[in-house]
C-alpha positions in Angstrom: 24.5 3.3 1.4 23.9 6.7 -0.1 20.6 8.4 0.0 19.9 7.7 -3.7 20.7 4.0 -3.5 18.7 3.5 -0.3 15.7 5.3 -1.9 16.0 3.0 -5.0 16.0 0.0 -2.6 12.8 1.0 -0.9 11.1 1.8 -4.2 12.1 -1.6 -5.5 10.9 -3.3 -2.2 7.5 -1.5 -2.3 7.1 -2.2 -6.0 7.5 -5.9 -5.3 4.9 -5.7 -2.6 2.6 -3.2 -4.4 -0.7 -4.7 -3.1 0.4 -4.3 0.6 1.8 -0.8 -0.1 -1.5 0.4 -1.6 -3.3 -1.0 1.4 -0.9 0.7 3.9 -1.4 4.1 2.0 -5.2 3.7 2.0 -5.4 2.7 5.7 -3.0 5.5 6.8 -5.0 8.0 4.7 -8.3 7.1 6.4 -6.7 7.0 9.9 -5.3 10.6 9.4 -8.5 11.9 7.9 -10.6 10.5 10.8 -7.8 11.2 13.4 -8.2 7.6 14.7 -5.0 5.7 15.3 -6.9 2.5 16.1 -7.5 1.8 12.4 -3.8 1.9 11.4 -2.5 0.1 14.5 -4.8 -2.9 14.0 -4.0 -3.1 10.3 -0.2 -2.8 10.9 -0.4 -5.4 13.7 -1.9 -7.9 11.3 0.7 -7.3 8.7 3.6 -7.7 11.1 2.2 -10.9 12.6 1.9 -12.5 9.1 5.4 -11.4 7.9 8.7 -13.2 8.4 10.7 -11.7 11.4 13.6 -10.7 9.1 11.4 -8.4 7.0 10.0 -6.4 10.0 12.8 -3.8 9.8 12.4 -3.4 6.0 8.7 -2.7 6.4 9.3 -0.2 9.2 11.9 1.7 7.3 9.8 1.7 4.2 6.8 3.1 6.2 9.1 5.8 7.4 10.0 6.8 3.8 6.3 6.6 2.8 5.3 9.0 5.6 8.1 11.4 4.9 7.7 11.6 1.2 3.9 11.2 0.8 2.0 12.2 3.9 4.1 14.9 5.6 3.2 17.6 2.9 -0.5 16.7 3.5 -0.6 17.4 7.2 -2.3 20.7 6.8 -4.9 19.2 4.5 -5.6 16.5 7.1 -5.7 18.9 10.0 -2.9 17.0 11.7 0.0 18.7 13.5 2.2 15.6 13.7 2.6 11.8 14.2 4.8 9.6 16.4 5.5 6.0 15.6 7.4 3.7 18.1 8.4 0.0 18.1 10.3 -1.8 20.9 11.5 -5.4 21.1 13.3 -7.9 19.0 12.8 -6.2 15.6 14.2 -8.1 12.6 16.2 -10.6 14.7 15.6 -14.0 16.2 17.2 -16.0 19.0 19.0 -14.6 21.9 19.3 -11.0 20.7 19.3 -7.6 22.2 16.0 -5.7 22.2 15.9 -2.6 20.0 13.8 0.6 19.8 12.9 2.2 16.5 10.9 5.4 16.4 10.3 8.4 14.2 8.1 11.5 14.3 7.1 14.2 11.9 5.7 17.6 12.8 4.7 18.7 16.4 4.7 15.8 18.8 4.6 17.3 22.3 2.5 15.4 24.8 2.6 18.2 27.4 1.1 20.9 25.2 -2.5 21.4 26.3 -3.8 22.9 23.0 -2.9 19.8 20.9 -5.2 16.8 21.1 -3.6 13.4 21.0 -4.9 10.0 19.9 -2.7 7.2 21.3 -2.9 3.5 20.6 -0.6 0.9 22.2 -0.6 -2.7 21.0 1.6 -5.7 21.5 2.5 -7.7 18.4 3.2 -11.4 19.0 5.9 -13.1 17.0 7.5 -16.5 17.5 10.6 -14.8 19.0 8.6 -12.8 21.5 6.5 -9.7 21.6 7.0 -6.2 20.1 5.6 -3.1 21.7 3.9 -0.8 19.2 2.7 2.7 19.7 1.2 5.2 17.2 0.1 8.7 18.1 -1.7 11.3 16.0 -1.5 14.9 17.2 -4.3 17.2 16.0 
């Protein structure tokens, strides 16, 4: 898929689920303003537990597009240096399948730098196929 057609796909997907998209934008906005990853992780956990397993990957890739297009230019306004998002497990598959790892980051994301403060939240997400490991970090 080309970049334009993939962007149209995610715009179409999020228009169809506009209520959830507005909620994700609002919760992510507040968690970046307050520099508290607990707010976003608990909300995202509830969303993924309610969704069908096949749509987990679509939501994850749509969130990646949202963060890149909407929130990355606002990092200076929020006082945030960067974010790191990680999911491990059977993402978007069921049955006897190989575990996968999806992650992305924007901005500075070094854990070893002493001048950058980090807010880390780990959480398991339980699905009927097993559990997903979920990590969200805010660097400020």
